[in-house]
NUMISE-115990 format. One record per residue (C-alpha): residue number from 1; residue in one letter; x negated, y negated, z negated. Coordinates in steps of 0.001 Angstrom, whole numbers. Example, Ala and Ser with C-alpha at 12.3 -4.5 7.8 and 13.67 -1.06 7.14 Angstrom:
<rs>
R resi resn       x       y       z
R    1    a  -12300    4500   -7800
R    2    s  -13670    1060   -7140
</rs>
This chain:
<rs>
R resi resn       x       y       z
R    1    m   42506  -67259 -232803
R    2    k   40919  -66737 -229419
R    3    t   42130  -63136 -229405
R    4    k   45712  -64176 -230095
R    5    f   45527  -66741 -227317
R    6    f   44072  -64137 -224974
R    7    n   46728  -61599 -225850
R    8    k   49462  -64146 -225352
R    9    a   48021  -65146 -221996
R   10    m   47752  -61525 -220918
R   11    f   51345  -60977 -221993
R   12    l   52557  -63944 -219927
R   13    l   50501  -62773 -216957
R   14    m   52007  -59315 -217148
R   15    v   55507  -60812 -217347
R   16    c   54823  -62849 -214203
R   17    v   53424  -59865 -212366
R   18    c   56465  -57787 -213304
R   19    a   58762  -60564 -212141
R   20    v   56973  -60732 -208818
R   21    l   57108  -56977 -208431
R   22    l   60805  -56868 -209271
R   23    t   61545  -59601 -206755
R   24    s   59551  -57784 -204113
R   25    c   61305  -54520 -204832
R   26    g   64660  -56274 -204722
R   27    n   63855  -57787 -201328
R   28    k   62608  -54463 -200084
R   29    d   65754  -52671 -201229
R   30    g   67862  -55370 -199643
R   31    n   66054  -54938 -196352
R   32    t   66411  -51203 -196602
R   33    s   70113  -51495 -197311
R   34    s   70546  -53825 -194373
R   35    g   68534  -51509 -192168
R   36    q   70609  -48541 -193249
R   37    t   73836  -50393 -192472
R   38    e   72690  -51314 -188996
R   39    t   71390  -47814 -188377
R   40    t   74659  -46282 -189518
R   41    r   76711  -48651 -187315
R   42    s   74484  -47952 -184332
R   43    s   74757  -44232 -184963
R   44    t   78560  -44442 -185197
R   45    q   78761  -46418 -181968
R   46    q   76529  -43858 -180288
R   47    e   78753  -41024 -181542
R   48    q   81849  -42852 -180271
R   49    k   80185  -43437 -176913
R   50    s   79171  -39788 -176698
R   51    e   82711  -38707 -177534
R   52    s   84070  -41057 -174864
R   53    d   81583  -39701 -172352
R   54    k   82667  -36183 -173215
R   55    k   86311  -37107 -172566
R   56    d   85425  -38623 -169208
R   57    e   83359  -35586 -168313
R   58    t   86170  -33292 -169399
R   59    k   88666  -35285 -167357
R   60    e   86450  -35017 -164312
R   61    d   86012  -31302 -164883
R   62    i   89773  -30790 -165123
R   63    s   90550  -32821 -162031
R   64    a   87777  -31283 -159962
R   65    p   88848  -28480 -157608
R   66    e   88185  -25035 -158992
R   67    t   86987  -23219 -155942
R   68    s   86494  -20018 -157876
R   69    d   90241  -19751 -158590
R   70    t   92032  -19027 -155334
R   71    n   95435  -19759 -156850
R   72    s   94598  -23084 -158530
R   73    k   95336  -25193 -155461
R   74    a   98689  -23526 -154988
R   75    e   99702  -24015 -158608
R   76    d   98795  -27700 -158394
R   77    i  101041  -28057 -155332
R   78    t  104057  -26182 -156669
R   79    e  103971  -27814 -160106
R   80    g  103813  -31268 -158538
R   81    t  106604  -30703 -156061
R   82    k  108894  -33720 -155736
R   83    n  110995  -32404 -152880
R   84    n  111789  -29147 -151125
R   85    t  109597  -29577 -148036
R   86    l  106070  -28283 -147409
R   87    v  103874  -29150 -144423
R   88    v  101358  -26373 -143690
R   89    c   98700  -26506 -141004
R   90    f   95591  -24790 -139744
R   91    s   93303  -27199 -137918
R   92    r   89872  -26213 -136668
R   93    t   89018  -29550 -135006
R   94    g   91326  -31859 -136990
R   95    n   93854  -32583 -134238
R   96    t   96670  -30550 -135811
R   97    e   95904  -31917 -139269
R   98    k   96493  -35460 -137965
R   99    i  100001  -34462 -136882
R  100    a  100552  -32811 -140263
R  101    k   99539  -35996 -142064
R  102    h  101984  -38017 -139977
R  103    l  104713  -35594 -141064
R  104    t  103830  -35810 -144747
R  105    e  103876  -39599 -144560
R  106    l  107278  -39569 -142855
R  107    t  108859  -37012 -145184
R  108    g  107001  -37397 -148474
R  109    a  106486  -33633 -148354
R  110    d  103698  -31652 -149978
R  111    e  100846  -30647 -147693
R  112    y   98691  -27536 -147546
R  113    v   95796  -27051 -145111
R  114    i   94933  -23435 -144342
R  115    e   91194  -22825 -144571
R  116    a   89590  -19626 -143337
R  117    a   87640  -17660 -145955
R  118    v   84977  -17340 -143249
R  119    p   85051  -20748 -141530
R  120    y   85211  -20893 -137739
R  121    t   82076  -22309 -136126
R  122    d   81842  -23999 -132756
R  123    d   80438  -20781 -131303
R  124    d   83414  -18858 -132722
R  125    i   85842  -20743 -130494
R  126    k   83873  -20848 -127236
R  127    y   86536  -19422 -124998
R  128    q   84001  -19043 -122175
R  129    d   82329  -16304 -124239
R  130    d   84402  -13129 -124092
R  131    n   82705  -11872 -127249
R  132    c   83292  -14956 -129363
R  133    r   85192  -14455 -132624
R  134    a   88387  -16203 -131514
R  135    n   88527  -14186 -128274
R  136    q   88212  -10939 -130178
R  137    e   90869  -11955 -132710
R  138    q   93363  -13209 -130146
R  139    n   92988   -9991 -128142
R  140    d   93921   -7898 -131198
R  141    k   97326   -8677 -132703
R  142    t   96527   -6646 -135796
R  143    v   93675   -8905 -136946
R  144    r   94431  -10930 -140096
R  145    p   91637  -13376 -140997
R  146    a   91455  -14004 -144738
R  147    i   92544  -17373 -146141
R  148    a   90503  -19301 -148686
R  149    n   92510  -20625 -151677
R  150    p   95902  -19279 -150555
R  151    i   99077  -20769 -152009
R  152    a  100341  -18694 -154918
R  153    s  104009  -19201 -154000
R  154    i  106297  -21105 -151639
R  155    d  109427  -20296 -153631
R  156    g  109972  -23945 -154535
R  157    y  110394  -25009 -150915
R  158    d  113399  -24756 -148611
R  159    t  111757  -26193 -145479
R  160    v  108276  -25377 -144142
R  161    f  106677  -27213 -141229
R  162    l  104025  -24892 -139775
R  163    g  101299  -26414 -137600
R  164    y   98461  -24886 -135607
R  165    p   96399  -25304 -132425
R  166    i   97234  -23097 -129460
R  167    w   94484  -20547 -128892
R  168    w   94722  -18648 -125652
R  169    g   98432  -19428 -125351
R  170    q   99322  -18259 -128868
R  171    e   99080  -19141 -132543
R  172    p   95723  -18303 -134179
R  173    r   95782  -14982 -136024
R  174    i   95202  -16761 -139342
R  175    i   98729  -18176 -138975
R  176    d   99966  -14575 -138891
R  177    t   98044  -13987 -142129
R  178    f   99868  -16889 -143731
R  179    l  103305  -15815 -142500
R  180    e  102919  -12240 -143740
R  181    s  101803  -13432 -147170
R  182    y  105143  -14935 -148214
R  183    d  108902  -14470 -148021
R  184    f  110522  -16767 -145445
R  185    s  113910  -15022 -145389
R  186    d  115628  -18002 -147030
R  187    k  113441  -20765 -145551
R  188    t  113857  -23146 -142654
R  189    v  110631  -22926 -140624
R  190    i  109721  -25564 -138050
R  191    p  106627  -24842 -135926
R  192    f  104515  -27569 -134322
R  193    c  101285  -27282 -132408
R  194    t   98585  -29180 -130562
R  195    s   97204  -28209 -127178
R  196    g   95998  -29751 -123976
R  197    s   98576  -28076 -121766
R  198    s   99800  -24750 -123177
R  199    s  103381  -24681 -124438
R  200    i  104591  -23640 -127884
R  201    e  107148  -21074 -126691
R  202    t  104988  -17935 -126878
R  203    s  103857  -18700 -130409
R  204    e  107459  -19399 -131442
R  205    r  108520  -15981 -130186
R  206    n  105577  -14342 -131968
R  207    i  106490  -16024 -135251
R  208    k  110135  -15014 -134964
R  209    e  109208  -11375 -134274
R  210    l  106516  -11201 -136946
R  211    v  108516  -11951 -140107
R  212    t  112108  -12480 -141187
R  213    i  112919  -16203 -141237
R  214    g  116104  -17716 -142590
R  215    n  116335  -20408 -139914
R  216    q  113637  -21132 -137347
R  217    l  114140  -24452 -135606
R  218    e  112771  -25310 -132189
R  219    g  109209  -26582 -132456
R  220    r  107204  -29199 -130588
R  221    r  103836  -29314 -128838
R  222    f  101805  -32494 -129308
R  223    p   98744  -33687 -127411
R  224    a   95651  -34377 -129501
R  225    g   96227  -38123 -129462
R  226    a   99884  -38105 -130542
R  227    s  100833  -41094 -132694
R  228    k  102944  -41317 -135831
R  229    d  105748  -42804 -133728
R  230    d  105637  -39748 -131462
R  231    v  105995  -37479 -134492
R  232    k  108825  -39596 -135939
R  233    e  110723  -39505 -132651
R  234    w  110678  -35714 -132789
R  235    y  111413  -35518 -136523
R  236    d  114491  -37733 -136157
R  237    t  116006  -35250 -133690
R  238    l  115758  -32253 -136013
R  239    p  119064  -30744 -137176
R  240    l  117898  -30763 -140781
R  241    n  118189  -34556 -140752
R  242    e  121932  -34274 -140267
R  243    e  122106  -33531 -143978
R  244    n  120788  -37013 -144659
R  245    k  123325  -38725 -142443
R  246    d  126599  -40071 -143799
R  247    m  129280  -37416 -144101
R  248    k  132267  -38186 -141934
R  249    l  135935  -37337 -142163
R  250    k  138415  -37459 -139301
R  251    l  142023  -38449 -139932
R  252    s  144933  -38161 -137545
R  253    v  147835  -40317 -138769
R  254    n  150969  -39821 -136699
R  255    g  148770  -39457 -133623
R  256    t  146373  -42311 -134423
R  257    e  142787  -41112 -134782
R  258    l  140646  -42632 -137562
R  259    t  137247  -41859 -139049
R  260    a  136055  -42342 -142608
R  261    t  132651  -42294 -144297
R  262    l  132658  -39996 -147305
R  263    e  131038  -40672 -150660
R  264    d  127937  -38824 -151832
R  265    n  129549  -36879 -154663
R  266    s  130633  -33320 -155409
R  267    s  134283  -34144 -154711
R  268    a  133630  -35253 -151123
R  269    q  131246  -32343 -150592
R  270    a  133908  -29912 -151789
R  271    l  136424  -31452 -149388
R  272    t  133929  -31043 -146535
R  273    e  133400  -27381 -147441
R  274    l  137154  -26830 -147623
R  275    l  137603  -28305 -144154
R  276    k  135103  -25802 -142744
R  277    q  137871  -23229 -143223
R  278    g  140178  -25279 -141018
R  279    d  142040  -28576 -140715
R  280    i  144240  -29710 -143590
R  281    t  147634  -31339 -142995
R  282    v  149031  -33451 -145822
R  283    d  152534  -34885 -146033
R  284    m  152102  -38269 -147698
R  285    s  154696  -40563 -149236
R  286    d  154516  -44175 -150344
R  287    y  153842  -45042 -153945
R  288    g  153777  -48406 -155699
R  289    g  153581  -50471 -152552
R  290    f  149816  -49954 -152332
R  291    e  149122  -46305 -151343
R  292    k  150167  -43156 -149537
R  293    v  149798  -39970 -151576
R  294    g  150082  -36241 -150875
R  295    d  149088  -32854 -152295
R  296    l  145918  -31014 -151277
R  297    p  146079  -27216 -150845
R  298    q  143713  -26804 -153800
R  299    s  142047  -28868 -156523
R  300    l  138640  -30472 -155997
R  301    p  135973  -31407 -158553
R  302    r  136675  -34758 -160203
R  303    n  134234  -37642 -160612
R  304    d  136656  -40083 -162153
R  305    e  135698  -43646 -162965
R  306    r  137567  -46909 -163264
R  307    i  137909  -48317 -159748
R  308    t  139638  -51258 -158125
R  309    t  140570  -50042 -154672
R  310    v  140393  -51973 -151417
R  311    p  142428  -51272 -148266
R  312    g  141041  -48193 -146534
R  313    d  139824  -46382 -149652
R  314    i  140505  -42641 -149765
R  315    i  141011  -41497 -153346
R  316    l  141239  -38173 -155181
R  317    y  143859  -38412 -157933
R  318    e  144146  -35845 -160749
R  319    g  141906  -33514 -158732
R  320    s  144711  -32234 -156501
R  321    k  146173  -35279 -154751
R  322    i  144679  -37353 -151946
R  323    t  145680  -40972 -151439
R  324    i  145034  -43627 -148815
R  325    y  145115  -47156 -150185
R  326    y  146331  -50083 -148122
R  327    a  146254  -52546 -151065
R  328    e  144471  -53028 -154358
R  329    n  145003  -50971 -157490
R  330    t  142854  -50385 -160581
R  331    w  142805  -46986 -162259
R  332    n  140583  -44035 -163259
R  333    f  140123  -41756 -160274
R  334    t  137546  -40422 -157798
R  335    k  136615  -42190 -154595
R  336    l  136296  -39756 -151690
R  337    g  135470  -42266 -148956
R  338    h  136575  -45267 -146933
R  339    i  138190  -45562 -143496
R  340    d  135756  -47158 -141043
R  341    n  136274  -50483 -139283
R  342    i  139887  -51220 -140108
R  343    q  141723  -54266 -141425
R  344    q  144539  -54177 -143968
R  345    e  147318  -55200 -141598
R  346    e  146224  -52673 -138986
R  347    l  146111  -49921 -141598
R  348    k  149555  -50802 -142971
R  349    a  150983  -50672 -139466
R  350    i  149511  -47216 -138850
R  351    l  150733  -45848 -142187
R  352    s  154233  -47344 -141620
R  353    d  156765  -47931 -144360
R  354    g  157956  -44367 -144964
R  355    d  156490  -40907 -145185
R  356    v  153559  -40024 -142981
R  357    t  151754  -36837 -141911
R  358    v  147957  -36940 -142006
R  359    t  145664  -34248 -140635
R  360    l  142146  -34098 -142069
R  361    s  139229  -32503 -140208
R  362    n  135414  -32523 -140026
</rs>
């Protein structure tokens, strides 16, 4: 009896122990599972962070200048070109570069700063020393100092502003290196320089004689402290800015002289080109009680759209007829321009009631 009781007690004890052990193991596994989940999440976050860091590092590597590739800077410039103008300068002390920056701000042009492969030190430009580097270079017109990171191409530009300091009355020889490295035969080149007193004329002559240039405009010397307003005043006088001004048309109507502002379209541009060959006289007759119309010597490109005219509008009709409106009319045709500063009654009086002869000129 005692043995049975003992065995039963031992059995119950073993059951309890097993239950405790199972509970403990269950808790342990639960903790382990939780720990594994947190570890996995932390590891994933770390991997994501590392990947993000790699992207940032890669981005920085890509955007960083690659000094080992001499053409990389040029390719960056030409691929990012938003207009057809490039401002180039060599600036040992920074004075010329300031002028160049004023130009880029005024024009929105791309900018390239010429750097010497062997930089010029202060001792190199001590003009008091006959044996200094700059003295030796300026005394030998055949010297061509090498350029660091030269531009691969200037083909994408029509206009090049070229800036430099005046060294011993002339452009530095490294400017000659730049000029001989590219084809300027179809470019407009505009020199500018900085100096205390020396003029730009000698360097302009040197540049013109050194390479073939499509169109070299008169340059300008600036003092070291020239302001942006000083640069703008000069820039506004340049002939290249005439392209940005409104195109004008002159009309002679039975001896009365009028001017008109032309539209910015291919039709008006074609008329301007045609007039470069000589004045055009058009016999015009009245039509509809709102316009005078006559035949052009040749057809022009059409940019037709539905328009309601106002008095003074000059219209291209069917590509080959030019009309001057003195009243309203709505139709599909191309606007060439508008007569400046004239009222309807004045215009009607000039055009008269019958036929009229109009001479067009630039």
